[in-house]
N, C-alpha and C positions, 0 to 999 in steps of 0.2 A: 504493499500500500504506500509506504513512504516513497518508493521509487516512482510510482504513478503520480504522486503529488509533485515530486521534483520535476518530472517531465512536463506536467501541466504548467508549472511555474516557469520553466525554461521557454516553452512555446509562447506563453503570454508575454514574456520579456522580448522575445524575438519579434512578435507581432507589433508590440509597442514601438520598438526601434524602427521597424519598417514604415509604420505609419508616420512617424516623425520625419523620416527622410522624404516621404511623399509630400508632406505638407511644406517642406523646405524648398521644393522645386517650383519656380515661378510658372504661372500658367502661360505667359507670353514672354519668352526670352527676348524678343525683338523690341519690346517697348522701351527698354532701357537705352536702346540705340536709336530711337526715333529721331533724335535731334542731331545726329552725327553731322549732317551737312546744313542744317537749318540755322544753327547758332542759338537755338532756343531749347528749353527743356519742356517736356510734357509734364505738366503739374496737375492737370485736370482729371487724369485717368489713373485709376489704381491698377496695379499689376494684374489683378485677376478679373478686371472688367472686360466684357466683350469688346473687340475692336469695332469702331465705327467704320463706315464705308470710306470716309476720307482719311482715316488713319491707315487703312489698308492701302489707299492710294499712295500715302507717304512712304510706306514700306516698299511698294513697288517702284516708286520714283527713286528712293534711296538705293535700292539694288541695281536699278538701271544705271544710275550715275556711277556707281562703283565699277560696273562692267565696262562702261564706255571709257572711263578714265584709265582703267587697266589696259584696254586695247589701244588707246591713244599713246600711252607710255611705251607699249611693246612696239607699235609701228614706228614711233620716233627713234627708239633705240636701234631698230633694224635698218631704217632707211637713212637716218642722219647720224650715224654712229660717231662721226668725227666731232659732233657738236653736243655739248652737255646742257645747253640752255635753250629752251624753246623760244625765248624772246628774240633770238637771232633770226627767226623766220617770220617775224611780224610783218615785214615788208612784202613777203610773197604769199601771204595767206589771202584766200579769196573771201568775199563777204557771203555769209549764210545767215538765215533768219535767227534772231535771238529775241529774248524777252527784253523789251525796252522799259525805261522808267515810266513812260507815258501809258503803258499797258495796264496800269492799275494792279500790279502784282506785289507791290510793296505795302507794308502795314500802314505807312503814313498816308497812302493815297489809294487804298485798296478799292477795287471795283469788281462787280460781278462779271464784267467783261474779261477779267483775267483768265478765267477757265477756258473760254472759247479761244483766246489767244494762245494759251498753252497747247490746246488741241491742234490749232492751225500750224504752229511752229513744229510740233512733234510730228505732224503728218508729213511735213516737208522732208524731214530726216528719214522717215520711213520710205518715202517715194524715191529718195536719192541714195538708198542704202546699197544698191547693186554695185556701185563703184567700190565701196568698202569690202563687199563680199569678194569681188574679183581680185582685190589686192591682198586679201587675207584668207585664202582658200583653206588653209590648214588650221585656222584658229577656231576653237570651240566657242570662244566668246562671241563671235559673229552671230551664231545661231541663238545664243542666249540673249543678246541684245535685240535681235529681230523679234524674238518671242516676247521679251519684256516690253518692247515698244508697242507691240500689238495689244498686249493685255492692258497696258495703261491707257491706250487710246480707246479701247472698248469700254473701260470703266468710266472714263471722262465722258464719252459720247452718250452713255446711258443717262448721265446726269443732265447733259445738254438737251437731250430729247424730252426729259421730264420738265425742264425749265422752259422748253420751247424757244431756246435761244438760237440766233443765227451764228454761223461760223464763217468767217471770212477766209477764203482760200488764198494761199500765198502762191502767186504765179512768178515764175522765174524762167529765164532762158536755160536750155539744156546745158549741163556742165561740159565745158570744152576740155578734152583730154587729148593732147596731140603728141606727147612724148613721155618717156619714162619719168623724167624730172617733173613734168606737170602732174602725172598720176600721183607721185609721192607728195608733192606740195598740196594738191587738192585733197587727197586722203587725210593728210595731217590737218588741213583747215577744217574739214567736216568734223573730224573727231575732237579737235581742240574746241571748236565752237559748240558742238553737241555737249561736251563736258560742262562748259560754262552755262549753257542753257539748262542742263539738268540740276545744277547747283541752285539756280534761281527757281526752278520748278519745285524742287524739294522744299525750299523755304516758303514758297507761296502756298503749296498744298498743306504744309504743316500749319501755317497761319490760318488757313481756311478751317482746318479741323479744330483748332483751338477756339476760333471765332464762333463756330457752330456750337461747340460744347458750352461756351460761355452764354450764348443766347438761350440754349436749352435750359441751363441752370437758372437763368433769369426768369424764364417763363414758369418754371416750376415754383418759384418763390412768389409769383404774383398773387395767387389766391390768399396766401397768408398776409401779404401787404394790404390787399383790399380789405380783409376782415379787420386788420388793425386800424385802417383808416375809418371804417364804419364805427368802430368803438371809440 
């Protein structure tokens, strides 16, 4: 009998230790890194709360930025090995769409038009991605970026359809690639500007998620405020 009691006590101790370990594992490990490229911290969401749609967008945007930046660095090291600083190529970079201060994607001048501008600019990079594919045929990052861009566009488009907002298409002349040097500089330009665009996108989407959370919290407090006013 004593041996049976000891066995039961031992099993109880093991079960308690296992449950404590389970409780110690965060439900969403990515939340702690949500602000990696935004410069802000997520303070409105507890680690175990379900992710909102726009928080999911931020995770997608953050991952896409990481992959684009990694491919940019790989391509630069491969094609411009003799140069260690990308600023040396500012004069040969082509112009590609970016998020501008006037697009309303900054917290100080935020506009609901920001989301449609992100969609339009991101669509341009998707449509001109074939050049990057041709110059990086062996890189697994190319497929990851293509898939990540498609997912983020679909997520944003679903919101634009709900809001019934118009999206301005960005028209541009076909990219001219006449030599091996032009292919290298054009590829570098697209990846360099795509990286910059994704930094601004991460910041804007993160701000949108915080802004919506703050509005929801304010709406939840209104009934109490009204009752206190009546009293």
